[in-house]
N, C-alpha and C positions, 0 to 999 in steps of 0.2 A: 520200823524195819521195812514195811511195805513201801513207804515213800522212798527209802534209800534204794531198795531194789529197783523200783521204777526208774529212779534217776540213773542208776548204773546201767540199766537196759538202754535207756535213751542215749547215754554217753557211748556205750559200746556200738549201738546202731549208727550213731553219728560218725564215729571213727571208722567203722568198717565200710560204710557207704562212701565216705569222703575220700578214700584213697584214690589218688589219680584225678581228683576233681579240684578246681580252684576253691580257695577258702570261703569265698562268698559269691553269691549271685548278685552282681552289682546292679546299681540303679540303671546304668547304661544298658546292661543286658535285659533288664525288665522292659525298658523303653523299646529295645529292639524286638522283643517278643510281642509287645503290644502292637507294634507296627506290622509285624509279620502276620499276626492273627487278623488285624483289621483288613489287610490286603487280601487275605484268604477269603474273608467274608465278602468283600467287595467283588472278588473274582466270581464266587458262586452266585451272587445276586445278579451280576451282569448276565450270566448264563441263563438264569431264570427269566429275567426280563426279556431276553432275546428269543428264547425258545419255549417258554412255558408261561408267558404272561397271562395272568388271570386264572391259571389252573392250580392244582394242588401241589404237584411235584414235578421237578425237572428230571428227565432221564439223561444223565450226563454222558453216556456212551453213544446213544442213538440220536442225540440232539432232538428229543421229542419230550412228551409230557405224559403224566398219569393223573387221573382224578381218583380219589379214594372211593367215591360214591357216585350216584347217578348225576350229581351236579357238584361243581367245584365249591368247596367251602374255604378256599384260599389258605390251605394249610401253611404254605411257606410264608406268605406275607404276615399272617397273624402270628405265627410262631417266631418270626424274625424281628418284628417291630421293636420289642423291648431290648433285644440284643443290639440292634442298631443304635438305640439311644445310649446304652451302656458303653458302646464302642465309639461314641461321639461321631457316628456316621449320619449326619443330619440330612444329607441329600437322600440317602437310601431310606431313612426313616420316613421322610416326607413322601417318597414314592410309595412305600408300603401303606402308609396311612391313607393316601388318596385312593389307592387301589381297593382297600378295604371298604371305604365309604361309597365308592362308585359301584362296587360289584357284589359285596357280601350281603346275602339274604338267605334266610332259611325257609322261604316260602315255596321253594321248588325242590328242596332236598328231601329225599325219601328216607330209607332205612340207613342208620348210622350205628357204629359201635360206640356204646355209651362211654367206655373208658377212654378211648383214643380221642373222641371229640371233646370230652371233659378236660383232659390234661393239656390238650393242644389248643383247641379253639376257645372253650370257655375260660381256661386259665390265661390264654394269651390276651383275650379281650379284657379281662379283669386287670391284668398287669398293665395293659396299655392305658386303661382308664386311670389307674393309680399313678402312672408315670406322667401321662400327658394331660389328664384332666378333662378331655373332651367327653361330654355326656353321651355322645353317640356310641362310644365304645360300651358304656354301661347298658345302654338301651339294647344293643345287639346281644350282649351277654345275658340280659334278663330274658329276652325273647327266646334265645336258645335254651336256657335252663328250663323255662316253662314247657317247651316242647319235649324236653328230655324226661320230665317228671313221670310219665306213665311207666317208665322202666322200673320204677320202685313198687309197682302194684303187684306184689307177690304175697303169699301167706306169711313169709318170714320177714318181709321188709327188705331183704337183699334183692338187688336189681337183676333183671334180665340183661344179657349181654348186648342185645340189639333192640333198637326202638325206631319206629318210623316217625319222623318229625311231622308228617302231615296227618296220619291216621291214628297214631298212638299205638299201633300194633306192635307187639313185642315177640321176641323169640330167644331161644337158647337158655333154658332153665339151668343147665349145668354151667356154673360160673366158677371163678377162682378168687382167692382172697385179694390178689392184687387188683383185679378189675372191680371187685366189690368195694374194697377199702380205699382206693385211690381217687376218691371223689370229695372227701371231707374238706380239704383245703380250699378248693375252688367253690363248692357250693356254700361252705361256711363263710368264706369271705364275701360272697355275693349277698348273703343274709346281712352281714355287717354293713355293707355299703348301701343296701336298699331298705334295710329295716324290716324285711320280711323274713321271719324265722323259719319258714317252711323248708327252705333249701338246706339249712344247717340241720334241721331236725331229720329230714329224710336221709341225708348222708351219714349223720352220726348213728342213726338207728341201724343203717346197713353195716357199718364197720363194727359196731358193737355186737351185731348178730353173728358175725364171724367169730369174734372173741368168745362169745357165749358158748360156742360149740368147740372150743379148744379141748384137747385131750387132758387127762388128769395130770400129765407131766408138763403141760403148758405149751404144747405145739399145735399147729394147724396143718391141715393137709393141702394137697395141690388142687383138688376140685371138689365142689360141693353142689348139691341140687338145691336151688334156692326156694323151691316149693316145699320139699319135704324136710330140708335142713339136714339131710344125711350126706356124709362124705362119700364121694364117688372114687376119689383117689387119695390114699392116706399117706403118700410120700411127702415128707416134710423137709424143707431146705430153705435157703435164702435167695434162690435164683428166680428166674422168670415164673410168673403166675402166683408168686407169693411176695416177692421182694418189697414192693412199695407199700404193701399193707403195713409192714412194720415201720417203714419210714413215715407214713401218714399218721400213725398213732403218736409217734414222738413229736412230729411237727404240729399235729393237732393240739398237743399240750402246749407247745411253744407259742403257737399263733393265737390260740383261743383261751389258754389257761384251763383247758378241760381236764379235770382230775381223773375222769374215767379213762381218758386216753393215756394218761401217764401211768395209771395203775396197770392197765392192760399191757402197755409197752414193757414195763418193768417185769411183769410176769413172763412175758414171752422172751425178753432179753436174757433173763436168768436161765430159762430152759435152753435157749440157743447156745449159750456159753457152756452149759453142762453137757449137752448131747451132740452138738454139731461141730465144735471146734476140734481141729486135728493139727497138732504141731508137726512140722517136718523141717528138714535142714534148709528148705527153701522158703520158710515162713509158715504162718498159720493159715491153713485152708479151712473150708467148711464142707463137710460131706452131706450126704442125703440119708435120712433115717425114716423109720416108721414112726408116725406121729403118736402112736399109742405106747410103744415100749422103748423107743430110742435106738432100736437095732439098726446098724449101718446097712444101707441098701446099695449105696453107690459112692464112689469117690470122684464123681464128676464135679467139675468146677468150671465157671465160665465168666464171660464178660459182664453179664448182668449182676453176678454175685459180687463184683468188685465194689459195688456201692456201699457194702456194709462197713468197710473201714471208715468211710466218711461219716456214716451214721454214728458209729461208735465215738469218733472224735467229736462230733457235734453234741453228743450226749454226755461228754466229759470223760470217757474212758479211752484216753490216748494210748495207754499201754497196749490194750488189745488192738486198737486201731493200727498202731505201728506194726505190730506183728502180722496183721492181715495184709497191710499195704506192702510189706516185704514180699508176701506171696503174690500179691497183685502185680508187682513190678517184675517178679520172676516170670509170671504168666505172659507179660507183655514182651519181655526181651528174649525169652527162651526159644521161641519159634521164629523170630523175625519181627512179628507183631502179635498183638493179642488175638487169639482165636475165639470163636463163639463159645467153645467148650473143649475141655481136655480132661484126661484122667490124671490127677495130680500124684497118684502113687506110681503108676506105670509110666507117666510122662509121655503119654500118647495122645494124639489129636483125636477128638471125637467129631467135632464140627469145625472144619478148618477155616471158615470164612471170617472176615472182619467186616461188620456192617455199620461202621462209623459210630460205635457205641461210645458214650461220653463218661460212663460211670467211673472208670479208673482215674481219669484226669480229675473228675469231681472229688474223688477221695483225696487226691493230692491237695486240692484247694482247701478242703476242710482241715486236713492235717497241718498244712502250713499255717492256717489261721489259728489253730489250736496250740501249736508248739513254737511257731516262728522259726522253725528249722528250715534252712535253705535246701536240704536234701529233697524236699518235696517239690520245690521249684525245678530242681534238676530233673526229677522224674517227669514232671509235667512237660518240661521242655523236650525231653527225649520223645515222649508220646506225640506231642504237637508236631515236632519236626518230622517224625515218621509219617504222620497223616498227610502233612503237606507234601512231602517228598514222594510218597508211594501211592497215595490215593488221588492225587491231582490229575484232572483231565484238562483238555483245552478249554472247557467251559465251566467246570465246577469240580466236584470231588465225588469219587465213586467207591462203592464197596469193593472189597477184595474177595475173590472166590477162594483163595488159598493164601494163608499168611506166610507160607514157606516159599512160594513162588512169586508172590505179589501180583498174580494174575487178576485182572479186573473182570 
């Protein structure tokens, strides 16, 4: 019966979404979208090379640049290299690679945020090595990881938010599950590639330390003191500050076969479905609750929360994923584009900006792969077209201050 109901839901969703749409997303349309996306990436890279060469970020409105820290760590080239390979942009990939090897060094960089540098720089270098095979990528990744290790020197094993790459000095003992937990894939893969288990051990100990402090109903809070192990903020949700903690548990199981990660994810996922899901006429959203009793605290939902549909699809629960993606698509189309956050009950904007978040499109990717339903290609096309049309500047792409006015 459950299988029949799932099939009927999929069929109903397909019929309702398909009204007014062509029957298929043709191969010609896929090729056209690939070309459009490739040209968008090329446009942004040209702007970077002209106005922000060797720096972290391009400022697309002022034609200037920004470094995240006291010294550039080449955020854009490192983050973009594997994308260029996947998009078959060989010239741009070669330029990024040359820039990395000519300029990237961690010998002058001072304090950095552990989470951001791990997911962007460490992860980017590891991906580059796996794709390209040049051992210099792995050498840079190992050098960085070694300089990040002092961040884990706390009483609980959960890391501080910031660490100085030169002195090992740390700060900010109040951290969050996302920043604590979103290290396992990068550090774990580095252990696999180098044979040194210390990276995986530190990152796994950190993510398990969060899980160990789950409430009796299986939820975690928004902020925790990594020295005392006490929760500072007990609001539980699947948005920013918690989101990727859940993602890394499941992907830690998929990448490393780690059964502790799978067990922890299953416990959390059951609690999320029991206490956070809220069905509406616009799809299934997830509200915010108290981690100890599940009492609803807020009906705020936003761009970062959109990832959960993709995670559900990847974990095999396509029925829940589809219901959430219906809500995600409503969030994108209701205001003109996706806001950073809104109240899904009152349908009012809370944070009206769009800062080029990818999570909604990512969920379309996972759902299309899981179901082979063309609806998710249509959703992704709508979002991609909106970004290219409304966020494009003369040299790159910019965030929107307000999704109703499209003001940059």
